[in-house]
C-alpha angles and dihedrals in degrees: 000000000000124000129265116209126189113197115190142160145086101282107089096185094056091044089054090051092053090045091051093050092050095049091045088062090062104040092140092060129078118239122233113202126217133165142174090290093056122101111264087215092056090052092051090047090051090052092049100041093052090051092050102041103029095240093146122192137141114272109213113191117184119205098339109192093235095112116092121225092192131023093242095048115122118223091206113192090355090069088084091057090048091051093046092054092052091059102027115142101158129130099243117093114236124208117192117192115194115177098203139066120267126231101229092189091074109092096222092053091045091052093050093050090049092052101049137036112263140178125201118213106192125171110281121232137186112327092015091058091047090051090050092050092048091050093046092051092049091048089056095044099260134114134204114232118228093258090045091053093048091050091050091046091057092046092051090047087061098038101052098165100052110143117235087228090063092050091048091052091047094050094043086058091048091053090055092048094047096049108170093359101099101186123085111207134189090251091054092049093048091050100043110027120107118267099257128153101261091053091056093049090051089051090049091054092048093048090051094053090046090048090234100161094178093059091043091055090048093052099038096085087056091051091054092052097043108120093218098044093147091059091046093053092046090053093049090047092052092050093048090048090055090048091051093051093048092045091053090050090052091047089056089057099258118149123232092259091048090050092052091048093045093052092046092049089053095054102266115154094196113124119241095248097063088047089052091054092047091048090053091049093047093086090071096043122108101210100201091045092048091048089051091050091052092051090053092048091050089054094045092050091047093050091043091057088052091051092249102098123125106207092195085074087068090063093049093047093049094047090049089054091050089058093053116108122244119257118235107232 
């Protein structure tokens, strides 16, 4: 008996990867193509005739309407394909590609998933995306350095709906640019990555901590037009809050290692490397001014969620911080 695989979800790039791996396992067989416009009867005949006469080939069925959207939905003529799959024991491998999510609460869908092998390819977010990137780099002989991984982690934290296909295109380009250099660093990513929104927000945060008013003014029009400004401000606020905590630890005479241990002992989930960067940046931080900036951001975010925020206040608050003098610690 050959295998039946149902690949489904809303992440086309990952679905294509699973599809490619499946078809690669059967390179000696021809592929017969079917889709939602095909006759359900012809599909069932293909499944039966290959079992009876030994004419084995891969049956590829794209988006077959055998998945119910509601419990009462009728599959019509496609019911025969559904039934045939539940009891299929032929020799020909069958690949089903369904480019939507599946409601597993519906009994018919649940029964189908229990009867055949399936793989869900949902959109990756946050840590999942970072894991995919790390694996893709390793597969191609490259590695992300620690600072490169942290940079990418922050960018993906901001850009939660990035398609895997975009990241694959980006990193394929990086591989060509890097050539024999096998390490992907933060500096390389900053210099060579496409000019997307999350990258600009990360640059805005860095410019703010470095008190670079010129860069802030250059990026501020983008901040005003960013469609997910609330998320951007929340990210910047969280990074400034980390910087304030680390700066205060340094001001109290704690070493970098003591700061890491202190934050861990008090329930912080922040990794040691971001703390190390914040500790290094603490020498240029004006603690009272940073605390004041955070208070203003809290208020701006609060009013924004009530529909009363004036984002231009963000610019004024940030520029005021840039004018603050460094504390000697």
